[in-house]
C-alpha positions as CSV (number, residue, x, y, z in Angstrom):
1,M,14.5,19.7,-2.5
2,V,12.9,16.4,-3.3
3,T,9.8,18.2,-4.8
4,R,12.0,20.2,-7.0
5,L,13.9,17.1,-8.3
6,V,10.6,15.5,-9.2
7,Y,9.4,18.7,-10.9
8,L,12.5,18.9,-13.0
9,T,12.1,15.3,-14.3
10,K,8.5,16.0,-15.3
11,N,9.0,19.3,-17.1
12,Y,12.5,19.1,-18.7
13,H,14.4,16.5,-20.7
14,V,16.6,14.6,-18.3
15,N,19.5,12.4,-19.2
16,P,18.4,8.7,-19.0
17,L,21.2,7.9,-16.6
18,L,20.1,10.7,-14.4
19,Q,16.5,9.4,-14.5
20,R,17.7,6.0,-13.3
21,L,19.7,7.6,-10.5
22,L,17.0,10.0,-9.3
23,K,14.8,7.7,-7.3
24,P,17.7,6.0,-5.5
25,A,19.0,9.5,-4.7
26,V,15.6,10.5,-3.3
27,S,15.6,7.4,-1.1
28,V,19.1,8.2,0.2
29,L,18.1,11.9,0.9
30,L,15.0,11.0,2.7
31,L,16.7,8.3,4.8
32,A,19.5,10.7,5.6
33,W,17.0,13.3,6.7
34,V,15.2,10.9,9.0
35,F,18.3,9.4,10.5
36,N,19.7,12.9,11.1
37,K,16.8,13.7,13.3
38,I,17.1,10.5,15.5
39,P,20.1,9.2,17.5
40,L,21.2,5.9,16.0
41,P,22.2,4.3,19.4
42,S,18.6,4.6,20.5
43,I,17.4,2.7,17.5
44,K,20.1,0.1,17.9
45,D,19.1,-0.5,21.5
46,I,15.4,-0.8,20.7
47,I,16.0,-3.3,17.9
48,A,18.5,-5.3,20.0
49,Q,15.9,-6.0,22.6
50,C,13.2,-7.3,20.2
51,H,11.0,-10.2,21.4
52,W,11.3,-13.1,18.9
53,P,7.8,-14.6,19.4
54,E,6.1,-11.4,18.3
55,L,8.6,-11.0,15.4
56,L,7.8,-14.5,14.2
57,A,4.1,-13.8,14.4
58,A,4.5,-10.6,12.3
59,F,6.5,-12.5,9.7
60,A,3.8,-15.2,9.5
61,L,1.1,-12.5,9.0
62,I,3.1,-10.8,6.3
63,N,3.3,-14.1,4.4
64,A,-0.4,-14.6,5.0
65,C,-1.0,-11.3,3.2
66,M,0.7,-12.8,0.1
67,L,-1.8,-15.7,0.1
68,V,-4.8,-13.4,0.5
69,S,-3.5,-11.2,-2.4
70,A,-3.1,-14.2,-4.7
71,V,-6.6,-15.5,-3.9
72,K,-8.3,-12.2,-4.8
73,W,-6.1,-11.8,-7.9
74,R,-7.2,-15.3,-9.0
75,M,-10.9,-14.2,-8.7
76,L,-10.3,-11.3,-11.0
77,L,-8.4,-13.4,-13.5
78,T,-11.1,-16.0,-13.5
79,A,-13.7,-13.3,-14.3
80,L,-11.8,-12.6,-17.5
81,H,-11.5,-16.3,-18.3
82,I,-7.8,-16.6,-17.4
83,E,-7.2,-19.8,-15.4
84,V,-4.0,-19.9,-13.4
85,S,-3.4,-22.1,-10.4
86,L,-3.3,-20.5,-7.0
87,A,0.2,-21.9,-6.3
88,R,1.5,-20.2,-9.5
89,L,-0.1,-16.9,-8.6
90,V,1.5,-17.0,-5.2
91,S,4.9,-17.5,-6.8
92,F,4.2,-14.6,-9.1
93,Y,3.4,-12.5,-6.1
94,Y,6.6,-13.4,-4.3
95,A,8.5,-12.6,-7.5
96,G,6.9,-9.3,-7.8
97,L,7.6,-8.5,-4.2
98,F,11.3,-9.3,-4.8
99,A,11.2,-7.0,-7.9
100,N,9.9,-4.2,-5.7
101,N,13.3,-4.0,-4.1
102,F,14.7,-2.6,-7.2
103,L,11.9,-0.7,-8.8
104,P,10.1,2.6,-8.1
105,S,7.4,2.8,-5.3
106,S,5.9,-0.3,-3.7
107,I,4.0,-1.4,-6.8
108,G,6.9,-1.7,-9.2
109,G,6.6,-5.5,-9.1
110,D,3.1,-5.3,-10.7
111,A,4.8,-5.1,-14.1
112,L,6.5,-8.4,-13.5
113,R,3.2,-10.0,-12.4
114,I,1.6,-8.8,-15.6
115,Y,4.4,-10.1,-17.7
116,D,4.4,-13.5,-15.9
117,T,0.6,-13.9,-16.3
118,A,0.7,-12.7,-19.9
119,R,3.5,-15.2,-20.8
120,L,1.5,-18.0,-19.3
121,S,-1.9,-17.2,-20.6
122,G,-1.1,-15.3,-23.8
123,Q,-3.6,-12.6,-22.8
124,A,-1.5,-9.5,-21.9
125,G,-4.4,-7.0,-22.0
126,D,-6.6,-9.0,-19.6
127,A,-3.6,-9.7,-17.4
128,A,-2.9,-6.0,-17.1
129,A,-6.6,-5.3,-16.5
130,S,-6.7,-7.8,-13.6
131,V,-3.7,-6.2,-11.8
132,V,-5.0,-2.7,-12.3
133,M,-8.5,-3.6,-10.9
134,E,-6.9,-5.4,-8.0
135,R,-4.8,-2.4,-7.1
136,L,-7.8,-0.1,-7.5
137,L,-10.0,-2.2,-5.2
138,A,-7.1,-2.7,-2.7
139,S,-6.6,1.1,-2.6
140,L,-10.3,1.7,-2.0
141,A,-10.3,-0.8,0.9
142,L,-7.1,0.8,2.2
143,G,-8.8,4.2,2.2
144,L,-12.0,3.0,3.7
145,T,-10.1,1.2,6.5
146,A,-8.3,4.4,7.4
147,A,-11.5,6.4,7.2
148,A,-13.3,4.1,9.6
149,A,-10.3,4.3,12.0
150,L,-10.3,8.1,11.6
151,V,-13.9,8.3,12.8
152,L,-13.0,6.3,15.9
153,V,-9.7,7.9,16.8
154,S,-10.2,10.8,19.3
155,G,-8.4,13.8,18.0
156,P,-4.8,12.9,17.3
157,G,-2.5,15.7,16.0
158,G,-2.8,16.3,12.3
159,Q,-6.3,14.8,12.1
160,T,-7.5,17.4,9.6
161,L,-4.6,16.6,7.3
162,M,-5.2,12.9,7.7
163,A,-8.9,13.3,6.9
164,W,-8.0,15.2,3.6
165,C,-5.5,12.5,2.6
166,V,-7.8,9.6,3.4
167,G,-10.9,11.3,1.9
168,G,-8.9,12.1,-1.2
169,L,-7.8,8.5,-1.7
170,V,-11.4,7.2,-1.3
171,A,-12.8,9.8,-3.7
172,V,-10.2,9.1,-6.3
173,C,-10.8,5.3,-6.2
174,L,-14.6,5.7,-6.3
175,A,-14.3,8.2,-9.2
176,A,-12.0,5.9,-11.1
177,L,-14.4,3.0,-10.7
178,L,-17.4,5.0,-11.8
179,F,-15.5,6.3,-14.8
180,L,-14.3,2.8,-15.8
181,F,-17.7,1.2,-15.4
182,W,-20.0,3.9,-16.9
183,Y,-18.0,6.0,-19.4
184,P,-18.7,5.0,-23.1
185,F,-15.1,4.2,-24.3
186,N,-14.3,4.3,-28.0
187,R,-13.4,0.7,-28.9
188,D,-11.6,1.8,-32.0
189,G,-8.6,3.1,-30.1
190,R,-6.0,0.8,-28.5
191,I,-6.4,2.5,-25.1
192,G,-10.2,2.5,-25.4
193,R,-10.2,-1.3,-26.1
194,W,-8.1,-1.9,-23.1
195,L,-10.3,0.2,-20.9
196,C,-13.2,-1.8,-22.1
197,R,-11.5,-4.9,-20.6
198,L,-11.7,-3.2,-17.2
199,K,-15.3,-2.4,-17.9
200,K,-16.1,-6.1,-18.2
201,Y,-15.8,-6.3,-14.4
202,R,-19.1,-4.5,-14.1
203,E,-20.7,-7.8,-15.1
204,H,-19.0,-9.6,-12.2
205,A,-20.3,-7.8,-9.1
206,G,-20.1,-10.9,-7.0
207,A,-16.4,-11.3,-7.7
208,L,-15.8,-7.6,-7.0
209,V,-17.5,-7.8,-3.6
210,M,-15.5,-10.9,-2.6
211,V,-12.3,-9.1,-3.7
212,M,-13.2,-6.1,-1.6
213,I,-13.9,-8.3,1.4
214,L,-10.5,-10.0,0.9
215,S,-8.9,-6.6,0.5
216,F,-10.2,-5.6,3.9
217,L,-8.8,-8.9,5.3
218,F,-5.5,-8.0,3.7
219,Q,-5.5,-4.6,5.4
220,G,-6.4,-6.0,8.7
221,T,-3.7,-8.7,8.5
222,M,-1.0,-6.1,7.5
223,V,-2.1,-3.9,10.4
224,L,-1.8,-6.8,12.9
225,A,1.6,-7.6,11.5
226,N,2.7,-4.1,12.5
227,V,1.0,-4.4,15.9
228,F,3.2,-7.5,16.6
229,I,6.3,-5.6,15.3
230,F,5.7,-2.7,17.7
231,R,5.0,-5.1,20.6
232,A,8.2,-6.9,19.7
233,I,10.1,-3.6,20.3
234,G,8.2,-2.9,23.5
235,V,5.6,-0.5,22.2
236,D,1.9,-1.0,22.9
237,I,-0.4,1.7,21.6
238,P,-4.2,1.4,20.9
239,L,-5.1,-0.9,18.0
240,I,-7.3,1.6,16.4
241,Q,-4.4,4.0,15.9
242,H,-2.5,1.3,14.0
243,F,-5.6,0.9,11.8
244,L,-5.4,4.6,11.0
245,Y,-1.7,5.0,10.4
246,I,-0.7,1.8,8.6
247,P,-3.1,2.2,5.6
248,V,-2.0,5.8,5.2
249,I,1.7,4.8,5.3
250,M,1.0,2.0,2.7
251,A,-0.8,4.5,0.5
252,V,1.9,7.1,0.6
253,S,4.6,4.4,-0.1
254,M,2.9,3.7,-3.4
255,V,3.8,7.1,-4.7
256,P,6.7,6.5,-7.1
257,L,9.2,9.0,-5.5
258,S,11.8,6.4,-4.4
259,I,12.9,2.8,-4.7
260,N,10.3,0.6,-3.1
261,G,9.0,3.5,-1.0
262,L,12.3,3.6,0.9
263,G,12.7,6.8,2.9
264,V,9.1,7.8,2.3
265,R,7.7,4.9,4.4
266,E,10.2,5.5,7.2
267,G,9.4,9.2,7.3
268,M,5.7,8.5,7.5
269,Y,6.1,6.1,10.4
270,V,8.0,8.8,12.3
271,L,5.5,11.5,11.4
272,L,2.2,9.6,12.0
273,Y,3.2,7.6,15.1
274,G,4.7,10.8,16.5
275,W,1.2,12.3,16.5
276,S,0.2,9.6,19.0
277,G,3.1,10.6,21.2
278,L,5.4,7.8,20.2
279,D,9.2,8.5,20.4
280,A,10.7,9.0,17.0
281,A,13.4,6.4,17.6
282,A,10.8,3.8,18.4
283,A,8.7,4.7,15.4
284,L,11.7,4.4,13.1
285,A,12.7,1.1,14.7
286,G,9.3,-0.2,13.9
287,A,9.6,0.9,10.3
288,M,13.0,-0.7,10.0
289,V,11.9,-4.0,11.4
290,F,8.9,-4.0,9.0
291,F,11.2,-3.3,6.1
292,V,13.5,-6.1,7.0
293,Q,10.7,-8.6,7.5
294,V,9.2,-7.7,4.1
295,G,12.7,-8.0,2.6
296,L,13.2,-11.4,4.1
297,T,9.8,-12.4,2.7
298,S,10.8,-11.2,-0.7
299,L,13.8,-13.5,-0.8
300,A,11.5,-16.4,-1.7
301,G,10.7,-14.4,-4.9
302,G,14.4,-14.0,-5.6
303,I,14.8,-17.8,-5.4
304,I,11.7,-18.3,-7.7
305,I,13.2,-15.9,-10.3
306,A,16.6,-17.6,-10.1
307,L,15.2,-21.0,-10.6
308,R,13.3,-20.0,-13.8
309,K,14.4,-21.6,-17.0
């Protein structure tokens, strides 16, 4: 049903109001499907017994991810001669995270980050190029992290499907980088000129390497946050399986099918952690706690936006 809705929006003229309502509807449908499969009392009992020290550790790690992201973004901006303080970029990241709560997929806030940086620097094209390059390198690190874990995990259910998904993500990211760095773009066209801005990063190999290292650090930190979340609800599974599942969940959540990946993310938690034998109620509880913690983190961005003049 969801696939058919997406197909219709791509191939037929759809009323603008219907377009705005489609993604929230997809989120509701996916969540309804997930919750219909799992008894709500079980989820409530699991969450009610959460251990606060682990929850606080997970919350701290999620916020640490924001700092890591801002540091790598600043490197990419500096390579294009845009100087913005780290504190300002952290505030932009929090604002973007808050915007994700109301925009499609988990990358909707990128548009706000581009706008904020362009307004400050007056360089809209370079600001957009920095965000696109950051997302591309982050996606590559995400795929490589999952690929490494896939090699080490001993035969979970669905491993073939997982290999195709992870391999596809890595291949797409590498192909995109090769295309951006080596294709002779036409500078006369508007799109070509903008793509040439991305091509400038070929001259900053050192910055790209550092951004990749920080992207791996980001992935590791996000995985550890989920490890603490699952331990908080009384679930302790091998660390390597978290390193396999969480990057894939984050990647699928980026597909713009729903608002902020809502419904898609929860379904992936249930599906992937179910392959490791985890009870569906526990997997969904972990997903819900993660969603709440990210939501609480994003409130700082809401305050930042509200205080703007």
